[in-house]
C-alpha positions as CSV (number, residue, x, y, z in Angstrom):
1,M,8.6,38.2,-14.6
2,A,9.7,41.2,-16.6
3,G,7.2,42.5,-19.2
4,R,7.9,42.6,-22.9
5,A,8.7,46.0,-24.5
6,Q,6.9,47.0,-27.8
7,P,6.1,50.2,-29.7
8,S,2.9,51.8,-28.5
9,G,-0.1,52.8,-30.4
10,T,-2.4,55.8,-29.8
11,A,-3.6,55.9,-26.2
12,G,-7.3,56.0,-25.7
13,S,-9.0,57.7,-22.9
14,G,-12.3,57.1,-21.1
15,G,-12.4,60.7,-19.9
16,G,-10.1,63.4,-18.4
17,A,-9.9,66.8,-16.8
18,P,-10.3,69.7,-19.2
19,G,-7.0,71.3,-18.2
20,L,-5.1,68.2,-19.1
21,L,-6.6,67.7,-22.6
22,P,-4.0,69.9,-24.5
23,L,-1.2,68.1,-22.7
24,L,-2.7,64.7,-23.5
25,L,-3.1,65.6,-27.2
26,L,0.5,66.8,-27.3
27,L,1.8,63.7,-25.7
28,L,-0.3,61.3,-27.8
29,S,0.8,63.0,-31.0
30,A,4.4,62.7,-29.9
31,A,3.8,59.0,-29.0
32,A,2.3,57.9,-32.3
33,I,5.3,55.7,-32.7
34,I,7.2,55.1,-29.5
35,P,10.6,53.3,-29.8
36,R,12.1,51.6,-26.7
37,G,14.6,54.1,-25.1
38,D,18.1,53.3,-23.9
39,G,18.0,55.5,-20.8
40,Q,15.5,55.1,-18.0
41,N,13.9,51.7,-18.0
42,L,10.4,50.6,-17.1
43,V,9.9,47.4,-15.1
44,T,6.8,45.4,-14.4
45,E,5.7,41.8,-13.8
46,D,3.0,39.5,-15.1
47,V,0.1,39.0,-12.8
48,T,-1.8,35.7,-12.1
49,V,-5.0,36.1,-10.0
50,V,-7.9,33.9,-9.0
51,E,-11.3,35.0,-10.3
52,G,-12.9,37.4,-7.8
53,D,-9.6,38.3,-6.1
54,V,-7.5,41.5,-6.4
55,A,-4.8,42.0,-9.1
56,T,-2.1,44.6,-8.5
57,I,-0.3,46.2,-11.5
58,S,3.0,48.0,-10.9
59,C,4.8,50.3,-13.4
60,R,8.3,51.1,-12.0
61,V,11.1,53.4,-13.3
62,K,14.7,52.4,-12.6
63,N,16.1,55.9,-13.0
64,S,13.4,58.5,-12.6
65,D,13.6,62.1,-14.0
66,D,10.1,63.0,-13.0
67,S,8.7,61.9,-16.4
68,V,5.0,61.1,-16.6
69,I,3.9,57.5,-16.0
70,Q,0.7,56.2,-17.6
71,L,-1.2,52.9,-17.4
72,L,-3.5,51.7,-20.2
73,N,-5.9,48.7,-20.4
74,P,-5.9,46.0,-23.2
75,N,-8.2,48.3,-25.3
76,R,-5.6,51.1,-25.0
77,Q,-7.8,53.2,-22.8
78,T,-6.0,55.2,-20.1
79,I,-6.6,53.8,-16.6
80,Y,-4.3,56.2,-14.8
81,F,-2.3,59.2,-15.9
82,R,0.0,60.0,-13.1
83,D,-2.4,59.9,-10.1
84,F,-5.5,60.8,-12.1
85,R,-8.0,58.1,-13.3
86,P,-9.7,59.1,-16.6
87,L,-11.3,55.6,-16.9
88,K,-14.6,55.5,-15.0
89,D,-14.2,52.1,-13.5
90,S,-14.2,52.2,-9.7
91,R,-12.7,48.7,-9.5
92,F,-9.3,50.4,-10.3
93,Q,-7.8,52.1,-7.3
94,L,-4.5,53.9,-6.9
95,V,-2.3,52.1,-4.4
96,N,0.9,54.2,-4.8
97,F,2.1,57.0,-7.0
98,S,5.5,58.6,-7.0
99,N,8.1,59.7,-9.6
100,S,9.4,56.1,-9.8
101,E,6.2,54.0,-9.5
102,L,2.6,53.9,-10.4
103,R,0.8,51.0,-8.6
104,V,-2.9,50.2,-9.3
105,S,-5.2,47.5,-7.9
106,L,-8.1,45.9,-9.7
107,T,-10.7,44.3,-7.5
108,N,-13.2,41.5,-8.2
109,V,-11.2,40.3,-11.2
110,S,-13.2,38.4,-13.9
111,I,-12.3,36.6,-17.1
112,S,-13.0,39.7,-19.2
113,D,-10.1,41.5,-17.4
114,E,-7.5,39.2,-18.9
115,G,-5.0,40.6,-21.4
116,R,-2.1,43.0,-21.7
117,Y,-1.8,46.2,-19.7
118,F,0.6,48.8,-20.9
119,C,3.0,51.0,-18.8
120,Q,4.1,54.1,-20.7
121,L,6.8,56.6,-19.7
122,Y,6.9,59.9,-21.5
123,T,10.6,60.5,-21.9
124,D,12.5,61.4,-25.0
125,P,12.1,59.1,-26.7
126,P,9.0,57.6,-24.9
127,Q,9.1,54.1,-23.5
128,E,6.5,51.4,-23.2
129,I,6.3,47.9,-21.6
130,Y,3.4,45.6,-21.0
131,T,2.3,43.2,-18.3
132,T,-0.2,40.3,-18.7
133,I,-3.0,39.5,-16.3
134,T,-4.0,35.8,-16.2
135,V,-7.2,34.9,-14.5
136,L,-7.6,31.4,-12.9
137,V,-11.1,29.9,-12.4
138,P,-11.4,27.0,-9.8
139,P,-13.8,24.2,-10.5
140,R,-17.4,25.2,-9.6
141,N,-18.6,21.7,-8.7
142,L,-16.8,18.4,-7.7
143,V,-19.1,15.4,-7.8
144,I,-18.6,11.6,-7.4
145,D,-21.1,9.3,-9.2
146,I,-21.0,5.6,-8.2
147,E,-22.4,2.9,-10.4
148,K,-23.9,0.9,-7.5
149,E,-24.7,2.2,-4.0
150,T,-24.1,-1.4,-2.7
151,A,-21.7,-3.8,-4.2
152,V,-20.9,-7.5,-3.7
153,E,-17.4,-8.7,-2.8
154,G,-15.4,-9.6,-6.0
155,E,-17.5,-7.3,-8.1
156,E,-16.0,-4.5,-10.3
157,I,-17.7,-1.1,-9.9
158,E,-17.3,2.2,-11.8
159,L,-16.9,5.6,-10.2
160,N,-16.9,8.9,-12.0
161,C,-15.6,12.3,-10.6
162,T,-16.5,15.5,-12.5
163,A,-14.9,18.9,-12.0
164,M,-16.9,21.5,-13.8
165,A,-16.0,24.9,-15.4
166,S,-12.4,25.5,-14.4
167,R,-9.6,27.3,-16.0
168,P,-7.1,25.9,-16.8
169,A,-8.3,22.3,-16.9
170,T,-7.9,20.6,-13.6
171,T,-6.1,17.3,-12.7
172,I,-8.1,14.7,-10.8
173,R,-6.5,12.2,-8.4
174,W,-8.1,9.1,-6.8
175,F,-7.5,7.6,-3.3
176,K,-9.0,4.6,-1.6
177,G,-8.2,5.3,2.1
178,N,-4.5,6.3,2.0
179,K,-3.7,4.4,-1.2
180,E,-3.6,6.4,-4.5
181,L,-5.3,4.8,-7.5
182,T,-5.2,5.5,-11.2
183,G,-8.2,6.8,-13.1
184,K,-8.8,7.7,-16.8
185,S,-9.7,11.4,-17.5
186,E,-11.5,13.2,-20.3
187,V,-11.5,16.9,-20.9
188,E,-14.3,19.0,-22.5
189,R,-13.9,22.7,-23.4
190,W,-16.8,25.1,-23.4
191,S,-15.8,28.6,-24.5
192,D,-12.9,29.5,-22.2
193,M,-13.8,26.9,-19.5
194,Y,-12.9,23.2,-19.1
195,T,-14.9,20.3,-17.6
196,V,-12.9,17.2,-16.6
197,T,-14.4,13.8,-15.8
198,S,-12.2,11.0,-14.4
199,Q,-13.4,7.3,-14.4
200,L,-12.2,4.8,-11.9
201,L,-12.8,1.0,-12.1
202,L,-12.5,-0.7,-8.8
203,R,-12.8,-4.4,-7.8
204,V,-14.1,-4.5,-4.2
205,G,-13.6,-6.9,-1.4
206,R,-15.0,-7.3,2.1
207,E,-12.1,-5.3,3.5
208,D,-13.3,-2.3,1.4
209,D,-16.6,-2.0,3.3
210,G,-16.8,1.4,4.9
211,V,-13.6,2.7,3.3
212,P,-13.8,6.2,1.7
213,V,-13.0,6.7,-2.0
214,I,-11.7,10.2,-2.4
215,C,-11.7,12.4,-5.5
216,L,-9.1,15.2,-5.1
217,V,-8.4,18.2,-7.4
218,D,-5.0,19.6,-8.4
219,H,-5.6,23.1,-9.6
220,P,-3.5,26.3,-9.2
221,A,-6.6,28.3,-8.1
222,V,-7.6,26.1,-5.2
223,K,-6.1,23.9,-2.4
224,D,-7.5,20.8,-0.7
225,L,-10.6,20.6,-2.9
226,Q,-11.9,17.1,-2.6
227,T,-15.1,15.0,-2.2
228,Q,-15.6,11.4,-1.1
229,R,-18.0,8.5,-1.0
230,Y,-17.9,5.6,1.4
231,L,-18.0,2.1,-0.2
232,E,-20.7,-0.3,0.9
233,V,-19.7,-3.9,0.2
234,M,-21.8,-7.0,1.0
235,Y,-20.0,-10.3,1.7
236,K,-20.7,-13.9,2.8
237,P,-20.2,-14.9,6.4
238,Q,-16.9,-15.4,8.2
239,V,-17.4,-18.4,10.6
240,R,-15.3,-19.4,13.6
241,V,-15.8,-22.3,16.1
242,S,-14.4,-21.9,19.6
243,Q,-14.2,-24.4,22.5
244,N,-15.7,-23.1,25.7
245,Y,-15.2,-26.2,27.8
246,P,-12.8,-27.8,28.6
247,L,-10.5,-24.7,28.3
248,Q,-7.3,-25.8,26.6
249,G,-7.7,-29.3,28.1
250,L,-8.2,-32.8,26.9
251,T,-11.5,-34.0,25.6
252,R,-11.7,-37.1,27.8
253,E,-14.4,-39.8,28.1
254,G,-17.2,-39.0,30.5
255,E,-16.5,-35.2,30.5
256,P,-18.6,-32.5,28.8
257,L,-17.7,-30.5,25.7
258,E,-19.2,-27.1,24.8
259,L,-18.6,-25.4,21.4
260,T,-19.7,-21.9,20.3
261,C,-20.1,-20.8,16.7
262,T,-19.7,-17.1,15.7
263,A,-20.4,-15.7,12.3
264,F,-20.0,-12.2,10.8
265,G,-21.1,-11.0,7.4
266,K,-23.0,-8.3,5.5
267,P,-25.9,-8.6,5.8
268,Q,-25.6,-10.3,9.2
269,P,-26.1,-14.1,8.9
270,T,-29.7,-15.2,9.7
271,D,-29.3,-19.0,9.2
272,M,-26.8,-20.9,11.4
273,R,-26.8,-24.7,12.0
274,W,-24.6,-27.5,13.3
275,L,-23.9,-30.8,11.6
276,R,-21.6,-33.8,11.7
277,V,-19.5,-34.3,8.6
278,D,-19.9,-37.8,7.0
279,D,-22.1,-39.1,9.8
280,E,-25.3,-38.4,11.8
281,M,-25.3,-36.2,14.8
282,P,-25.3,-38.2,18.0
283,Q,-28.7,-38.2,19.8
284,H,-27.2,-37.0,23.1
285,V,-25.8,-33.9,21.4
286,V,-27.7,-30.7,22.4
287,V,-27.7,-27.8,19.9
288,S,-29.0,-24.5,21.2
289,G,-28.7,-21.7,18.7
290,S,-24.9,-21.1,18.1
291,N,-23.9,-23.5,20.9
292,L,-23.2,-27.3,20.8
293,L,-23.1,-29.3,24.0
294,I,-22.1,-32.9,24.6
295,S,-22.5,-33.6,28.4
296,N,-20.9,-37.1,28.5
297,L,-18.2,-37.7,25.9
298,N,-17.4,-41.2,24.6
299,K,-15.3,-42.5,21.7
300,T,-18.3,-42.8,19.4
301,D,-18.5,-39.0,19.4
302,N,-15.2,-38.8,17.5
303,G,-15.5,-36.9,14.2
304,T,-15.7,-33.5,12.5
305,Y,-18.4,-31.1,13.6
306,R,-19.3,-28.3,11.3
307,C,-21.0,-24.9,11.8
308,E,-22.6,-23.4,8.7
309,A,-23.8,-19.8,8.4
310,S,-25.5,-18.1,5.4
311,N,-26.8,-14.8,4.3
312,A,-28.0,-13.2,1.1
313,V,-24.6,-13.3,-0.5
314,G,-23.6,-16.9,0.2
315,K,-22.7,-19.7,2.7
316,S,-19.5,-20.4,4.8
317,H,-18.5,-22.9,7.4
318,A,-15.9,-23.8,10.0
319,D,-15.0,-27.3,11.3
320,Y,-14.0,-28.7,14.7
321,M,-12.3,-32.1,14.8
322,L,-13.1,-34.0,18.0
323,F,-11.0,-36.8,19.4
324,V,-12.0,-38.3,22.7
325,Y,-9.2,-39.5,24.9
326,D,-9.1,-42.1,27.6
327,T,-9.5,-40.9,31.2
328,T,-5.8,-41.7,31.8
329,A,-4.6,-39.5,29.0
330,T,-2.2,-36.8,30.2
331,T,-0.9,-35.2,27.0
332,E,-2.5,-32.4,25.1
333,P,-4.5,-33.4,22.0
334,A,-3.2,-32.3,18.6
335,V,-6.3,-33.0,16.5
336,H,-7.6,-29.4,16.7
337,D,-4.4,-27.8,15.5
338,S,-2.9,-28.9,12.2
339,R,0.5,-27.5,13.1
340,A,0.5,-29.5,16.3
341,G,-0.3,-32.6,14.3
342,E,2.7,-31.9,12.0
343,E,5.0,-31.4,14.9
344,G,3.9,-34.7,16.5
345,A,4.6,-36.5,13.2
346,I,8.0,-34.9,13.0
347,R,8.8,-36.1,16.6
348,S,7.7,-39.7,15.7
349,V,9.9,-39.7,12.7
350,D,12.8,-38.4,14.8
351,H,12.4,-41.2,17.4
352,A,12.2,-43.9,14.7
353,V,15.4,-42.6,13.1
354,V,17.2,-42.5,16.4
355,G,16.0,-46.1,17.3
356,G,17.2,-47.4,13.9
357,V,20.6,-45.9,14.3
358,V,21.0,-47.4,17.8
359,A,19.9,-50.8,16.5
360,V,22.5,-50.7,13.6
361,V,25.3,-49.7,16.0
362,V,24.4,-52.5,18.5
363,F,24.3,-55.0,15.6
364,A,27.7,-53.9,14.3
365,M,29.3,-54.2,17.7
366,L,27.9,-57.8,18.2
367,C,29.3,-58.7,14.8
368,L,32.7,-57.3,15.7
369,L,32.8,-59.2,19.0
370,I,32.0,-62.5,17.2
371,I,34.7,-61.9,14.6
372,L,37.3,-61.1,17.3
373,G,36.3,-64.2,19.3
374,R,36.7,-66.5,16.4
375,Y,40.0,-64.9,15.4
376,F,41.6,-65.3,18.9
377,A,40.3,-68.9,19.2
378,R,41.9,-69.9,15.9
379,H,45.3,-68.6,16.7
380,K,45.4,-70.2,20.1
381,G,45.0,-73.7,18.5
382,T,47.8,-73.0,16.0
383,Y,50.1,-72.2,18.9
384,F,49.4,-75.5,20.7
385,T,49.9,-77.5,17.5
386,H,53.4,-76.1,16.8
387,E,54.3,-76.5,20.5
388,A,53.9,-80.3,20.3
389,K,55.5,-80.8,16.9
390,G,58.4,-83.3,17.0
391,A,56.8,-85.7,19.4
392,D,55.0,-87.6,16.7
393,D,58.1,-89.5,15.5
394,A,59.6,-90.3,18.9
395,A,60.4,-94.0,19.7
396,D,59.2,-93.8,23.3
397,A,57.6,-91.5,25.7
398,D,60.9,-90.1,27.1
399,T,62.1,-89.2,23.7
400,A,58.8,-87.6,22.9
401,I,59.0,-85.5,26.0
402,I,62.5,-84.4,25.2
403,N,61.6,-83.6,21.6
404,A,58.4,-81.7,22.8
405,E,60.4,-79.7,25.4
406,G,62.9,-78.8,22.8
407,G,66.1,-80.8,23.2
408,Q,69.4,-79.7,21.9
409,N,68.9,-81.3,18.5
410,N,65.6,-79.6,18.0
411,S,66.3,-76.3,19.7
412,E,66.6,-74.5,16.5
413,E,63.5,-75.9,15.0
414,K,61.2,-75.0,17.9
415,K,59.2,-71.9,16.8
416,E,56.0,-70.1,17.6
417,Y,53.9,-68.9,14.8
418,F,51.5,-66.1,14.9
419,I,49.5,-65.1,12.0
């Protein structure tokens, strides 16, 4: 970034060689008011540096004519005149000097070194330009305070992260594992320093136990500055009942059944027991710790068996539905799997629908056969009736036969009718 030009004042000096004093006085008197020249141009850049690091100031001339280059501090004291350092501050060291550049380093930079530094070129008319040194201060401490060292699932806890004495004020970000969360920050200013505190409200669950909560700092003076605390969450037991025997088989009469109950929680469950829901536990059932054993199943054992576990946080349970099949049963039971029960019900509904459709079709076909039978029987009678017409009025049998057979007199009247 190019520096800003401005008229210079009287250059101060922290010391100098005796032979240069007349020349300095002459130059300073000529530079009482220094307008910006239109010929040779001075070039410099602003400097941003972290406290304790090294700042480098460069005064460069675009078109050099061997004019004298001078560097002054914010108090207008001469740091370097050409390659000579009148100011008695050993932190300033000459890096490069030529007719076109004066480059000076400042080690162990502190806040007090901030300000404008002036580059002067003694031409006719003289020129001046300034560069600004900005000092960054990283946070000195980053601390997480947690409201409760141990929380219970479902509880909301408060965490605070504080970044002290930084410049400029820092930005604090929160993460739970890899997920970024949103906190609320407050900034306090002490002299030229800033202290930032960010508050995070977090409702915890059992899945958060052992997960790190990270406080991370965004600041131009530092990278990857963070601190973390691991959450400790207590939760009631998670209970599961598994069938050890028979393995994926039917629970038949006369055969054994073995169940195991497992429970996990924080703290680890200390109380675990078996019971039969809505009924007493059969006397022949053997309970040993987390195991339940029925050596000889019968249909009176049907029911729901529950394993309960508890700890300091609460109580949980898991159920096992037992249905004892006949020894001739060959299909897999569906009582232990609600989805299997739903599929069996769907199959039963499908079979009922198919049977109903078949019954309706058979009934319709029978009705149709009956109607057709009656239809053909009726029209066959009508044919015979008309066939014999004309014999009713005959005088004797011969005449009736002639009339019935369709004699010449009745040949036109003999007709067959079909409806």
